[in-house]
Structure formats: structure tokens, C-alpha cells
C-alpha positions as semicolon CSV with decimal commas, in nm:
position;residue;x (nm);y (nm);z (nm)
1;M;-1,809;1,499;2,598
2;S;-1,628;1,161;2,595
3;E;-1,807;0,843;2,501
4;A;-1,884;0,613;2,795
5;K;-1,669;0,299;2,801
6;S;-1,894;-0,006;2,835
7;A;-1,743;-0,271;2,609
8;R;-1,550;-0,539;2,791
9;I;-1,305;-0,821;2,710
10;N;-1,258;-1,107;2,951
11;L;-0,916;-1,272;2,944
12;R;-0,803;-1,601;3,085
13;L;-0,430;-1,628;3,156
14;T;-0,181;-1,801;3,383
15;A;-0,079;-1,641;3,708
16;E;0,269;-1,607;3,565
17;A;0,141;-1,423;3,258
18;L;-0,064;-1,191;3,474
19;E;0,232;-1,113;3,694
20;T;0,450;-1,037;3,393
21;I;0,194;-0,800;3,247
22;R;0,142;-0,633;3,584
23;A;0,516;-0,583;3,623
24;A;0,549;-0,436;3,276
25;A;0,254;-0,201;3,336
26;S;0,412;-0,088;3,661
27;V;0,741;-0,014;3,488
28;Q;0,547;0,203;3,239
29;Q;0,357;0,362;3,523
30;Q;0,022;0,253;3,377
31;D;-0,273;0,064;3,521
32;L;-0,325;-0,286;3,392
33;T;-0,617;-0,191;3,160
34;S;-0,431;0,092;2,998
35;F;-0,120;-0,117;2,945
36;V;-0,305;-0,411;2,792
37;L;-0,528;-0,186;2,577
38;G;-0,230;0,016;2,457
39;A;-0,036;-0,299;2,357
40;A;-0,342;-0,453;2,188
41;M;-0,415;-0,136;1,993
42;E;-0,052;-0,098;1,879
43;R;-0,053;-0,457;1,749
44;A;-0,397;-0,418;1,595
45;R;-0,294;-0,105;1,405
46;A;0,023;-0,276;1,279
47;V;-0,170;-0,580;1,158
48;L;-0,424;-0,367;0,979
49;A;-0,160;-0,145;0,820
50;E;0,030;-0,452;0,694
51;D;-0,288;-0,601;0,558
52;R;-0,368;-0,286;0,369
53;I;-0,018;-0,270;0,219
54;L;0,012;-0,637;0,132
55;R;-0,340;-0,691;0,003
56;L;-0,356;-0,720;-0,379
57;T;-0,657;-0,668;-0,600
58;P;-0,736;-0,951;-0,846
59;H;-0,597;-0,731;-1,123
60;E;-0,273;-0,679;-0,934
61;V;-0,244;-1,059;-0,865
62;N;-0,276;-1,117;-1,240
63;Q;-0,013;-0,858;-1,317
64;L;0,224;-1,015;-1,065
65;E;0,167;-1,366;-1,205
66;R;0,226;-1,244;-1,562
67;A;0,542;-1,070;-1,459
68;L;0,676;-1,379;-1,275
69;D;0,586;-1,605;-1,572
70;S;0,741;-1,382;-1,839
71;E;1,090;-1,402;-1,964
72;P;1,333;-1,159;-1,789
73;E;1,417;-0,844;-1,978
74;V;1,758;-0,686;-1,988
75;V;1,752;-0,321;-1,880
76;P;2,052;-0,164;-2,061
77;Q;2,111;0,101;-1,795
78;L;2,114;-0,156;-1,518
79;Q;2,336;-0,388;-1,721
80;A;2,588;-0,103;-1,778
81;F;2,583;-0,015;-1,404
82;I;2,651;-0,374;-1,303
83;R;2,938;-0,401;-1,549
84;R;3,085;-0,073;-1,422
85;F;3,042;-0,178;-1,062
86;S;3,210;-0,513;-1,126
87;V;3,505;-0,346;-1,294
88;D;3,541;-0,085;-1,016
89;R;3,520;-0,359;-0,753
90;E;3,795;-0,565;-0,930
91;A;4,019;-0,258;-0,944
92;I;3,970;-0,185;-0,571
93;S;4,042;-0,545;-0,466
94;A;4,352;-0,573;-0,688
95;S;4,687;-0,555;-0,505
96;P;4,886;-0,224;-0,535
97;S;5,138;-0,381;-0,768
98;E;4,859;-0,481;-1,005
99;R;4,709;-0,131;-1,004
100;T;5,023;0,062;-1,112
101;P;5,227;-0,053;-1,405
102;S;5,591;-0,127;-1,326
103;R;5,862;0,096;-1,480
104;T;6,131;-0,131;-1,609
């Protein structure tokens, strides 16, 4: 059996805002309540999901601060990749005469 809906929200808005929401609800073939509730729930879920993802524990905040304050470390594999990428990119952008040695 479904739970009875008894909670209410009163909303004050301009006539223009109400007409815009009514028009959008009509396009979606929804009544005004369903449209507004659906939009509010979608936004509420997004806000809560973002909050859960972005919230850091005090320990995580300390880790982040230490990482930002520390000297950068060179990662040899990444450094080699960047060098290789730079060389490959220079070879691609070189003109055809620079890529192939001349035969004189």
C-alpha cells in the first residue's frame, strides 16, 4: 500500500514564472505538481551526490594540504612519456623536406 501524501510546500512566484513552468509541464505532458517535484528531486539528488563526492574527511584535507605543500616529484615513466610525445610531435609538425634526408 502506498504512503499517503500529506506534506506540502507553498511557493511564491511571479505570474511569468508560473506560466513558464506550466508551459514546460504541458510539453512534458505532466501536471504542475509532478513536473515541479520531478525537477526538484532531480536537482536535490545531484546536489547530494556532488556533496558526497566532494566532501573530504579531516584526514583527507590534511593529506591534500601536505601534497600541495610538498616539493613536486619527478615520475620517471611520466617524464619519459612526455619526452617521447614531444619528439613525436616535433617530427609530425616538421615539413616533408625536413623529415626525409636529401640525396645529393
